[in-house]
C-alpha positions as CSV (number, residue, x, y, z in Angstrom):
1,M,217.0,-68.9,235.9
2,P,214.2,-66.8,237.5
3,G,213.7,-63.5,235.8
4,M,215.7,-64.3,232.7
5,L,214.1,-63.2,229.4
6,G,216.6,-64.8,227.1
7,S,220.2,-64.8,225.8
8,L,221.6,-61.9,223.7
9,D,224.1,-62.4,221.0
10,V,225.0,-61.6,217.4
11,T,225.5,-63.7,214.2
12,K,226.3,-62.7,210.6
13,V,225.0,-63.7,207.2
14,H,227.2,-63.7,204.1
15,W,226.2,-61.0,201.5
16,K,227.6,-62.3,198.2
17,N,226.5,-59.5,195.9
18,C,227.5,-56.6,198.1
19,P,228.3,-53.6,195.9
20,T,232.0,-52.8,195.6
21,A,231.4,-49.3,197.0
22,L,230.1,-50.8,200.3
23,K,232.6,-53.7,200.8
24,G,234.8,-51.5,203.0
25,Q,231.9,-51.0,205.3
26,F,230.5,-54.5,205.3
27,Q,233.6,-56.7,204.9
28,G,234.9,-57.5,208.4
29,Q,237.3,-60.1,209.8
30,E,235.5,-62.8,207.9
31,K,237.1,-61.5,204.7
32,Y,233.8,-61.3,203.0
33,A,230.9,-58.8,203.1
34,S,228.3,-59.7,205.8
35,I,225.4,-58.2,207.6
36,A,224.9,-58.7,211.4
37,L,221.8,-59.9,213.2
38,E,221.3,-59.2,216.9
39,A,218.8,-61.4,218.7
40,V,217.5,-62.5,222.0
41,V,216.5,-66.2,222.2
42,D,214.9,-68.1,225.2
43,H,215.1,-71.7,226.2
44,N,212.3,-72.7,223.7
45,L,214.3,-71.0,220.9
46,W,211.7,-68.2,220.6
47,F,213.2,-65.0,219.2
48,W,212.1,-62.2,221.5
49,H,214.1,-59.6,219.8
50,A,215.8,-59.3,216.4
51,A,217.6,-56.3,214.9
52,F,219.2,-56.6,211.4
53,R,221.0,-54.3,208.8
54,F,224.2,-53.8,210.9
55,P,227.5,-53.8,208.8
56,G,229.7,-56.8,209.3
57,T,232.6,-54.6,210.4
58,L,230.9,-53.8,213.7
59,N,231.5,-55.9,216.8
60,D,228.9,-56.8,219.5
61,I,229.5,-53.6,221.5
62,N,229.1,-51.3,218.4
63,I,225.9,-53.2,217.5
64,W,224.5,-52.9,221.0
65,E,225.0,-49.2,221.0
66,R,222.9,-48.9,217.9
67,S,220.3,-51.5,219.0
68,S,216.6,-50.9,219.2
69,L,216.7,-53.0,222.5
70,L,218.9,-50.3,224.1
71,E,216.5,-47.7,222.9
72,S,213.5,-49.5,224.4
73,M,215.3,-49.6,227.8
74,L,216.0,-45.8,227.7
75,N,212.5,-44.7,226.7
76,R,210.7,-47.0,229.2
77,R,209.0,-49.4,226.7
78,H,210.9,-52.3,228.1
79,E,209.4,-51.8,231.6
80,Q,206.0,-52.9,230.2
81,I,207.1,-56.5,230.3
82,D,208.9,-56.4,233.7
83,H,207.5,-58.4,236.6
84,P,208.8,-59.2,240.2
85,F,210.8,-62.3,241.0
86,T,213.0,-63.5,243.8
87,L,216.7,-64.6,243.9
88,D,218.3,-65.7,247.1
89,E,215.3,-64.5,249.0
90,K,215.8,-61.0,247.6
91,P,213.2,-59.2,245.5
92,F,214.0,-58.0,242.0
93,K,211.7,-56.4,239.4
94,K,213.8,-56.0,236.3
95,L,214.0,-58.8,233.8
96,Y,217.6,-59.5,232.5
97,Y,219.5,-61.1,229.6
98,L,222.4,-63.5,229.6
99,V,225.4,-62.1,227.8
100,D,229.0,-63.0,227.2
101,G,232.0,-61.2,228.5
102,I,232.3,-58.5,225.8
103,Y,229.1,-56.7,226.9
104,P,229.1,-53.9,229.5
105,S,227.9,-54.2,233.0
106,L,224.2,-53.2,232.9
107,S,221.5,-53.7,235.5
108,R,219.7,-55.9,232.9
109,F,222.7,-58.0,231.8
110,L,224.0,-61.1,233.6
111,G,227.4,-61.9,232.3
112,T,229.7,-64.9,233.0
113,E,232.5,-65.1,235.5
114,T,235.7,-64.7,233.4
115,D,238.1,-65.7,236.2
116,P,236.4,-68.0,238.7
117,S,238.4,-68.5,241.9
118,T,235.9,-70.0,244.3
119,R,233.4,-72.9,244.1
120,L,230.6,-70.4,244.0
121,D,232.1,-68.6,241.0
122,G,232.9,-71.9,239.2
123,S,229.5,-73.3,239.6
124,F,227.9,-70.1,238.4
125,K,230.1,-70.0,235.3
126,I,229.0,-73.4,234.3
127,E,225.3,-72.7,234.8
128,Q,225.4,-69.3,233.0
129,E,227.4,-70.5,230.0
130,A,225.2,-73.6,229.7
131,A,222.0,-71.5,229.7
132,R,223.5,-68.9,227.3
133,K,223.9,-71.6,224.6
134,D,220.2,-71.1,223.9
135,V,221.0,-68.2,221.6
136,E,223.7,-70.2,219.8
137,R,221.2,-73.1,219.4
138,G,218.6,-70.6,218.1
139,F,220.9,-69.3,215.4
140,G,221.9,-72.8,214.4
141,V,218.3,-74.1,214.2
142,L,217.3,-71.0,212.2
143,K,220.0,-71.5,209.7
144,L,219.3,-75.2,209.4
145,K,215.6,-74.6,208.7
146,F,216.3,-71.8,206.2
147,L,219.4,-72.6,204.1
148,S,219.2,-69.2,202.5
149,L,220.8,-67.8,205.6
150,T,223.6,-70.5,205.5
151,H,224.6,-70.0,201.9
152,P,225.8,-66.7,200.5
153,I,222.8,-64.4,199.8
154,N,222.6,-63.4,196.2
155,L,220.3,-60.4,196.6
156,H,221.6,-57.0,195.8
157,H,219.5,-54.6,198.0
158,R,219.8,-54.6,201.7
159,D,216.0,-54.0,202.1
160,D,215.3,-57.3,200.3
161,I,217.8,-59.1,202.6
162,Y,216.2,-57.5,205.6
163,Y,212.7,-58.8,204.6
164,L,214.2,-62.2,203.9
165,V,215.8,-62.6,207.3
166,M,212.9,-61.2,209.3
167,A,210.5,-63.5,207.4
168,T,212.5,-66.5,208.4
169,I,212.5,-65.4,212.1
170,L,208.7,-64.9,212.0
171,L,208.2,-68.4,210.4
172,H,210.5,-69.9,213.0
173,N,208.6,-68.3,215.9
174,M,205.3,-69.6,214.4
175,M,206.9,-73.1,214.4
176,V,208.1,-72.7,218.0
177,E,204.7,-71.5,219.2
178,E,203.0,-74.5,217.5
179,R,205.5,-76.9,219.2
180,V,205.1,-75.3,222.6
181,E,201.3,-75.3,222.4
182,S,201.3,-79.0,221.5
183,D,203.4,-79.8,224.6
184,E,201.3,-80.3,227.7
185,V,204.3,-79.3,229.9
186,E,204.7,-75.9,228.4
187,D,202.1,-73.1,228.3
188,G,201.8,-71.6,224.8
189,S,199.8,-68.6,226.0
190,F,203.1,-67.3,227.5
191,Y,204.1,-66.0,224.0
192,N,200.9,-64.0,223.6
193,T,202.0,-61.6,226.4
194,I,202.6,-58.1,225.0
195,Y,202.8,-56.1,228.2
196,N,202.4,-56.6,231.9
197,E,199.1,-55.1,233.1
198,D,200.6,-54.5,236.6
199,N,202.9,-51.9,235.0
200,E,200.2,-49.7,233.5
201,D,200.7,-47.1,236.2
202,N,204.3,-46.6,235.4
203,E,205.6,-43.4,233.9
204,E,204.7,-42.8,230.3
205,E,207.0,-43.7,227.5
206,I,209.5,-41.0,226.6
207,D,209.1,-39.9,222.9
208,L,212.6,-38.6,222.3
209,D,211.6,-37.2,218.8
210,N,208.7,-35.2,220.1
211,D,208.8,-31.5,219.0
212,E,208.1,-30.5,222.6
213,Y,211.7,-31.5,223.5
214,N,213.4,-30.4,220.3
215,S,211.9,-27.0,219.6
216,T,213.3,-25.0,222.5
217,P,216.6,-25.0,224.5
218,A,214.6,-25.8,227.7
219,G,213.0,-28.7,226.0
220,R,216.3,-30.0,224.7
221,H,217.8,-29.7,228.2
222,E,214.9,-31.6,229.7
223,K,215.3,-34.3,227.1
224,F,219.0,-34.6,227.9
225,Q,218.3,-34.8,231.7
226,M,215.7,-37.6,231.1
227,V,218.0,-39.6,228.8
228,H,221.0,-39.2,231.2
229,K,218.9,-40.4,234.2
230,R,217.8,-43.5,232.3
231,W,221.3,-44.1,231.1
232,T,222.7,-43.9,234.6
233,E,220.1,-46.4,235.9
234,L,220.8,-48.8,233.1
235,Y,224.7,-48.7,233.1
236,D,224.8,-49.6,236.8
237,D,227.9,-51.7,237.6
238,E,226.9,-52.1,241.2
239,G,223.4,-53.3,240.3
240,S,224.8,-55.8,237.8
241,R,227.2,-57.1,240.5
242,Y,224.3,-57.4,243.0
243,L,222.2,-59.4,240.5
244,K,225.2,-61.7,239.7
245,D,226.0,-62.3,243.4
246,S,222.3,-63.1,244.2
247,M,222.1,-65.5,241.2
248,K,225.3,-67.2,242.2
249,R,223.9,-68.0,245.7
250,H,220.5,-69.0,244.3
251,L,221.9,-71.5,241.7
252,F,224.4,-72.9,244.2
253,C,221.7,-73.5,246.9
254,Q,219.4,-74.9,244.3
255,K,222.0,-77.4,243.1
256,Y,223.9,-78.3,246.3
257,G,221.6,-77.1,249.2
258,K,222.0,-74.3,251.7
259,A,224.4,-76.4,253.9
260,A,227.0,-76.5,251.1
261,L,226.9,-72.7,250.8
262,E,229.3,-72.3,253.7
263,K,232.1,-74.0,251.7
264,A,231.2,-72.3,248.4
265,H,233.6,-69.4,249.1
266,L,236.7,-71.7,249.4
267,W,239.4,-71.0,246.9
268,M,240.0,-73.4,244.1
269,D,243.7,-74.1,243.6
270,N,243.3,-75.9,240.3
271,Y,240.0,-74.9,238.6
272,N,238.3,-77.8,236.9
273,P,234.7,-77.3,236.0
274,L,234.0,-81.1,236.0
275,Q,235.1,-81.4,239.6
276,I,233.0,-78.6,241.2
């Protein structure tokens, strides 16, 4: 999928020696204490983003609202890796993530079609959910490589568990980079990209903790206006729908050809993904 940075999801690790005083905070529906890991994984199983320490009682939405990835979108750091791409002959410039149905409609999120009614919707649902399995594969491979994440963790301190999990992700990414570089089809230098030089002229990053904004009422008001503007641009239901519709047409034309697009809007009486 053009412009896709990766798939976003959450997994949890079992914290065996969680202190009794914290079990109410970390013991969720799994009936045992756990700590959540939010990650973005691409088709090569490279972890682009990883955020840990979240209590196991939180769901995906609660974790997203506390995520450093959301913060990077609000303070413009995320724009440093954006680059233009085309979908259905329409220009786009914001990279996006594949998510499941629980996440909100953001201009950088491409969710699945929960209730497909046409051939176009059904074809997109299959393609999107198939591509989004990258993050599930990433979690599975990570836990298979490092069994300390599969079995209950015996450490007592959350900082120690944090360093353990982040170390496994770093080692995993090193293995992925070595595998990609040894493959003639893939380009390993892709993972050395830190920022996009074409975006150097963008507006400067917003430091929300700067004393300039927090010391005076006028500064706090300016800070609120900037954050509100970025929040409105990000939580854009119309932009999310525009991205999804363009991706539907792009994938359908790529798979069946432009001639079949005329019949793609026909209603499906009995939806069967295997017969699309």
